[in-house]
Every structure is written in C-alpha cells, then in structure tokens.
N, C-alpha and C positions, 0 to 999 in steps of 0.2 A: 192369679190362680184361684180357681173356685174351691169351695169347701170340699166338694166331691173329689176334685183332683188331688187335694192335699191328703185326703183319707187314703186314696189309692197309693200315693207315693210313700206314705208313712203308716203302713198297716203292719203292726208288729206280729200279728198272727201268722204272717208269712215272713218268718224271721230272717232268712237268708237275704231276700230282696230288701226287706226293711233295713237291715244292717248296712248294706251297700249304699242305699239311698240316703240314710240319715247321716252317714259319714260325709257324703257329698254335699247335701243341702246345709249341714251345719258348718261346712267349711273347715273340716278337721284335717283333711289330707287331699293332695292333688295327685291323682294316679295317672295323668296323661304324659308323664315324663317318658321319653322314648326308649327306656330300658325297662322291660316288664319286671314288676316286683320291686322296683326301686322308686319309691314314691317321694314326693316333695312334702316336707313339713310346712304347712301354711302357718301364718302368724298365730292364729287362734289355737290350732292343734299343738304347735310348738310350745306355747305358753303352758298348756296343760301338762305336757311332758316335762317341762322345766320345773314345774311345781312338784311333780312326782319325784324328779331327780333330787330336788332340795330335801324332800322327806327322807329319801334313801341316804343322802349325804349326812343329814342330821344324825340318823341312827348309826351309821358307820363311824362317824367322827366320835360320837359319844361312847362307843365301845372300843376305842383305841386303834381303829383302822386308819391308815394314812393313804391319801389319794395319790395315784401315780398316773402316768399316761405313756404307754408303750407304742412303738411304731406299728403302722398298719401292715407292713410287709414282713414276711417270715421266710427265711431261707429253707429250701427243700431239705437241706442236710439236717437242720434242727427238727423239722417236722417229722422226719423219718426215724427219729431216735426211739419213739414209743410206738411199738407195732400195733397194739390194739387201738390206739388213738388214730393211726393212719387208716385202719380198716373202717373205723366209725365215721370218718369224714372224707375219705378219698373221693367219693362220688359227688360231694357237694362243694369241692374246692374250686375257686377261681385262680388260674395260674397266670403269672406274668413271666414271659419268656424273653422279652427284648427290652433293652434300654435304648430308646431312640431307634437307630437302625442296626444296632449291635446286639447279637444274640448273647444272652447272659451266660457266664460260665456256670453259675448255680441258679436254677430257676427259683423264682419267688412266688409266694401265694398270699392272697388277701386273707387276713385272719378269719377263720370260722369261729374260733374262740382263742384264748391267749396263752394257754399253757406253754406251747412250744415257743412263744415269743418271750415270755417272762422268765421261764425257768433257767435258761442259760445265764441270765443275769442274777437270779436268786443264788446260783452257785457261787457268785462273786460276793454277794452281800452277806451270806451266812457263813460264818467261820467258827463262832464259839457259841456255847449255850447261852451266853449273855446277849446274843443277837435274836434270841427266840423268846416268845413267839414273834414271828414276822407276820404282820397283818396289813394287807394292802387291798386297795380296790381301785377300779377305774370305770368310767362311763364313756363308752366309745361306740363306734359302729363296727359290726361284724358282717361278714358276707358269706352266704351259703347259697349254692345253686339249687334253689327249691324247684322241684319238677312238678309238684302238684299245683292245682289252681290257686293263684295268689288271692289274698284278701287283705285289705288295709289293716295294719297293726297285727293281725292274727297270723298271716302267712305271707312273708315278704322275703326278698333276697338281700336287701340291705337292712340290717336290724339295729335299732338303737338299743344298746345292751349295757347292763350293769353286771360286773363280775368282781367278786371278792376272792382273793387268793391268799392262803395262809400257810405258814410252816411252823411245825411244833417239834418238841423234843421227845414226844411219846404219843402212842396211840390214844392214851387216856386224855391227854390234853387236846388232841385233835377232836375227840368225841365231845369234850366240853365245848369246843368251838362250834360244833354242829348244833348243840343245844342252844348256844347263843344265837346262831343264825335263825333257828326256829323262833326264838323270842323276838328277834328283829322283825321277822316276817309277820308275827302277830301284831306288832305295833303299826307296821306299814299297812297291813290289811285293814286295821281299824280306821286309820286315817283315810283310806280310799273307799271305805264302806264295802269291802270285798271279803266275804267269808270264803273259806277254802278248806280243803282236806290235805293233810300230809300223808302221802302214800309212798311207801318204799317199793321201788320198781322190782319186778322179777329179774333174775339173772340175765335173761335174754333181751331185756330192755333197759339195762343200766347204761349210764354214760360211758363212752369209749375210754377205757383206762381206769375206771373207778372200781373200787372194791364193792361199794354199794351206792345207790342213788335214791334220794328222797324227792319225789315230785310234789310240787305245790299246785294243786288242781282246784279250780272253781267249777261251778255248774252254771252254764248259760241257760237262758230261757228256752232255747231249742232242746234242752235236756242232753246236750253234748258237753263233755268236760273240756275245759281249756287249761292247758298247763301254763301257769303264770311264771313259774320259776323252778329251780332245782338246786339241791344241795348234795354235794358229793364227798364221800370219804375215799381218799386215795391210798392211805397207808404209805408205802414206799414205792408205789408203782411208777411215779414220775421222778422222785428224788434219786433213784438208782441210775436210770439212763441219763439224767441231766447232772449227776454228781453233786447233789445238794447235800452236803455233809457239815456237821458241826463237831467241834471238840468238846466232849462232855467233861464233867467234873472229875471223871475217872481217868482223864488224860487220853482217852480213846476217841476215835472218830466214829460217828454214827450217822446213818441216813435220816433225814427229816421225815416226819409224817405230815401229810398235806391234806388240805380241804379246799373246796371252792363252793361258792354260792352265787347263783346267777338269776337275773330277772330281765325282762325285755319290755319293749313297747306293747306287748300283749296286755299289759296292765291297762293301757288306754282302751284297747278293744274290749276288755272285760267291763270296764266302767260304762262304755257306750252300750254294750249289749245287755247288761244286767239292769242298769238304772233307767234306760230310755223308755219312751212310750210313743204312742201314735202322734204326739205333738213334736217329738224330737228327742234331743239328748237331755238328761238331767245330771248335772255335775255335783258331786259332793263339794260343799263349801271350801274344804281344805285345799282343793286343787283347781277351783274355778278361777279362770283369768279375771272375771268380774264376779264378786260375790253379790253385788247389788247393781241394778240398773235403774236410773231415775227417769221416769217418763213425765214430763210436764203436760198437764191437761190445760190447754190454752183456751181462753175466751177472747172474743174479738177485741174488746176494749181494755183487756188486762194482760195482754201477751207479755209485754216488757216486764211487768211486775212479777208474773209467774216465772219467767225465765231467770230473773234476777234471784228470786228465792231458791230456785232449783240449783243455781250455781253456788249459792251460799251453802245449801245442803251438801252439795258435792264436796266442797272444800272442808266443811265440818267433818264429814265422814272420812275423808282421806286423812285428816289430822288424827282421827281416832284409830287409824291403822287399817281400815277396810279397803278392799279393792272395789272401786266404784266407777261406773260409767254413766255419764249424762247423755241421753239420747235426745238432742235438740234438733234432729233432722226435720225438715219441712214435710212431714208425713202425718197421716192420721194415727191416733193412738192404737187403733186395732192392728194396723200394719206393723207398728213397732212391737206390740205384744207378740205377734206371730213370729217375728224375726228372733226375738230374745228367748221365746219358748223353744224354738228349734235349737238354739245354742246352749240351752240348759242353764241359764243364769239362775242361781238358787232363789233370789228374792227380787221381785220387781216392786219399786216404790213409785206410787203415783202422787203427784202434788198439783192441786188446782186452786182456783180462787177461794172456794169454800174451805178447803183444807187450811189455807193460809189464815183465813179469818178465824177459824176454830182452833188453830194451833195443833192440827193433827196431820197425820200422814196415812196413806193406805199402803199396807204391806200385802203383797200377793206371793204366796209360796208356790214355787214351781212344782214341787213334789205332790202337793195335794190340790192344786188349782183352787185354793181358797183365798179369801181376802179378809183382812182385819184392820181396824182403825187403831192407831196408836197415838199417844200424845207426843208432840215434838220434843217436849221436855224430858221424856223417857227414852229418847232415841237410842242411847248407848245400851241400856239394859235390854230394851226390846230387840235391838239388832243382834246382840249376843244370843239372846234366847231363841230368836228365829233361826239363826245359823245352826245352833246346837240341835234344835228340833229337826231341821232338815237332815243333818248328819245322822242323827239317831234313827229317823224314819227310813232313810235309804238303807242303812245297815240292817234294820229289822226286816225289811222286805226281802233283801238279798238272802238273809239267813233263812227266811221262810222258803225260798226257792230250793236251797240245799236240803233243808229238813224234809220237805215234801218229795224231793227228788232222789232220796235214798230209801230202798226197801230191802228188808231181810227176806231171803228165800232159802228154803231147805233143800229142794230137789230141782233137777232140770225140768221135770214136767211142770212143777209149780211155777218156775220161772217163765216157761213158754206160755202158760195160761195167763200169767200176770201181764205179759207183754201183749198177748192177744186181746186183753180186755181194753186196750187203749192207753194204759199207763206207759210212760216212757221215762227212763232215768238210769240211775246207778243201782246195780244189784250188788248187795253184800251177801256173801255166802261162805261156805267152807270148802277147802281143797286139801286133798291128801298129799300133794307134792309131786304126783306123777304127771309127766308132760302130756301123756295121752289124754288124761282126764281134763287138763287145761285146754287142750285143743278141742275136745268135744264140747266143753262148756262154751268156748268162744263160738264154735260153729252153731250149736243149738240155740244160743241166745242172740246171735248176730251182734256180738259185742267184743271189745278188746279187753284182754286181761290187763287191768290197770295196775294191780299190785296189792300190797299189804298195808291196811290203814294203821297209822301210828297212834299210840295211846297219849292222852293228855297233851295233844298239840305240841309235841316236841320233847317228850321225855326220853326219846331215843329207843323206846321199846315198841315192838309191834303189838297190835291188839290180839289177844288170845281169848278163846272161849271154847268150851266143849261142843262138838257137833259132829256131823257126818259129811263126807265129801259129797258135793252136789251131784257128781256123776256116778261114782262107783259105790258110794254109801259107806266107805270105810271110816272108822272113828278118827277124828283129827281135832286139833285146837287151832289150826291155821285159818285165819279169816282173810278173805280176799274180796276185792271189788272188781266189777266188770262194767264197762260203759262204752258208749259211742264217743269218739273224741274228734276234736279238730286237728 
C-alpha cells in the first residue's frame, strides 16, 4: 500500500469514513457476521474491552458491589410489570416464541437491559433492613433492535454492557449511591483518558421507568456527543411492581429505593474516535493489549545477536509487569512500524547492534511520533515515565476537545450566527422551562436538547446561573446544553 493510499484510508478530517476504516484496519472488530449490528470481537479488540472491564470490576469491587450473572431470557410476564419500561423498550425487543418446534406458553425476550430479569429475584433476596444496601453488577451482552445505521462499538444490536443495580432503605441513601457512581465514573474516565460531561436528561428523554437520568456524555472530534453511560434514580418505581420490600427497624415493611448505573462498549468507540489520528488508533497505556512493542533492527552479520538481546529485553520487561510484544517477523522495520502505529501501541522500542554496544534503547512514543534514547540500565524508570507521559498527554488532548467544543450563547440569533461562522459543538444556554421554547431552540440550532449540566462532576446538583431564556428572553437560572449526538 502506497503512502497516498494510506492517507486516503485514514484521513481523520473525514471523521465518519475514518472511523469505520480505522476500526477495520486496526483489527478491532469484524462486522461481516451475517446478522447486521452483531459484530465479532476480534482478539485485539476483545483484549481492549477486557482491560476496560477489569477497570470497571476494580472500581465496583472496591465500593462494595458484588458481581452476579443473570440469565439472558426474560419472561414476557415479568417484562410487562413496569408499564413505562415496556413503552421505552417495546420497539427494540427481540422475542423468542418457540422452544424447538413447540410454541412457548409465555414468550421470552432477549434482555434489552436487566431490571425485569433481576428484580423478581431481588424480591427474594431482600427481606430485612440488614440486607441493605444491596449492591450488584454484571457485565453481559444485551440486545436491542437498532433501526438506525449501525456503527462498530457506537451503534450495534448486540451490546457488551456493564450494569450496576442497587437497593436502598431510603431515597437519601440512593442519592448517596448516585454520587458514588459519579465518583466511579471519574476514576474510570481518567484511566481511559476520556473527559466527559454529566448531564441530567430532560423529562422526555429519561430512561424508561426512571425518576431522573444522568447521561455521561463525551465529545467526539466530529463535534457530536456520544453517550458513554447513564445513571438512573428509580425511587420506588420498580420496587412496587416487583414487590421488593424490607422490614425496617420499626417492624413495618417498606419498598426499596433503587438505582442503576450502566456503560457499554461505546467506551471503545470513544477511545478510538478521540485519541486516533491519520496513522491509526492511539491506545491509553492502561488498556492497551501491548504497552510496548520491541522492533529488532537487524544487521546482516549480527542478526542472531540482536534477536537474542531482543528476547532478553522481552523477558526482562515482562518480569517487570509490562505487557510487551516482540515483533520478530521477517519484514522490514518500516512495515512493522506501520502495523503497530495502526494498532496504537503506546511505545515502540527499537534495539539494534549500536544500541547493544552503547547500552541504550530507542523509545518511540505513538502519541507524539517522537524518539528518545534511554540507558538500558534506566529501563524501569524510563518505561514508567513514558507510559505516564502518554497517559497524561492523551487526557490533555481530549480535555482540550471538550473545552473548545462548548460555547456559551445568550440568544437564538447569537447561536445561529455562531454556527454559521463554521464553529460546531455543544451550546450552553438558558431555558425558561417551556416546551415550546425547547422545541424552537432545537429547530433553530438544528441540535438536540441534551439536558442540564451537573455541578462539580457529581455533586447531585444541576448547574444554575442567572440569565434569560435563549428563545423567549424570560429570566431563568436553568442552564441547558444542546448538541448533535450519535
């Protein structure tokens, strides 16, 4: 493949085509499975997802959640118990109506999410106030009949999904749980180098059955927002139809207050889209299948010696705890460099005869395309430093995208002028609370009403400031955001 062909294939200025191409050439997902929107996880893509899962497990385990695994199939009778939930998912459900050749007495569905699978069992597990809080999570596949154009990781029909479900003895304790979820998201986002906004959804866009929903939204280089996850406050909306009650210290029975917190494989899509460039993917070291790749620089009469040293280096770094790959294929170094740049390995290490003689190594950072010489004796210190630098740089760049992608606008006319100037992104403004004004704002700006930004990344309070409604001009303190979204 020529350099010109590579540039055409991986031109990030054409983000939509670039994204599809880079997922394919980096070998992250196989979309040729004969069911649309149900893609195959390739070995490399699956390793990335598994490292993300391990970060989520670490955070949940540390905060007292226990992992469970519920069945895939849900009886229609259980699904129908919560009416709002049915309305929210009815058009997206996959139904199972036969077992072999026999029609089922009660149709089953593939879980679109797991409330209706888990809560009948929660009603058996929760009896007393001593059983609370009940904090569970699972990492499973969910199924939704997506009718829009599918896109790897971002919009699929079989979704790799994390979901935490909790039960509490009071609304206040459920609110504490939501603040904890926001803190967990903060740590996960830092590990993945993904900045985000916590935005409470408007009433018409909250999760089916929730009292309120907080969306976790990041901003892609296309200037469209991508919802990475969501946090839901249910109060008693599910505990009443599913009879999840506990006996309190007052010897009376009370319905539980419940919350959920969910994220999906969209995290991979965000990492690809935000950090990648015209050379391919750039992976944060914390979730890279290989943090380092060793490239031997061979000379005709010293091939065996260089390969032997490269193998020693491989074993040495593995003993230090790094994830390392030795590329000893019979190919030119330039071809190997190209392959590993596409896959986004954070650090490439080159070792040749001169490096061996001098006791040095060449470190090439994927994020900056720079090279540096380090002493072999300083390997551990320099390797740690390099990984931390890549991690910090990727987060800094991503934060810059969000910071530049949000603008404050006072009036609809000002918003239209701003968008007409060529700027694209999230508009922060004020809203009086009237539906007609919200509709006019969406129409005039050609953007979706995203919701209400939260203060202090998880304080539980919406951002407030004095201003005037963008459309009608009435005084208000309600701050809202509008954006184009995936």
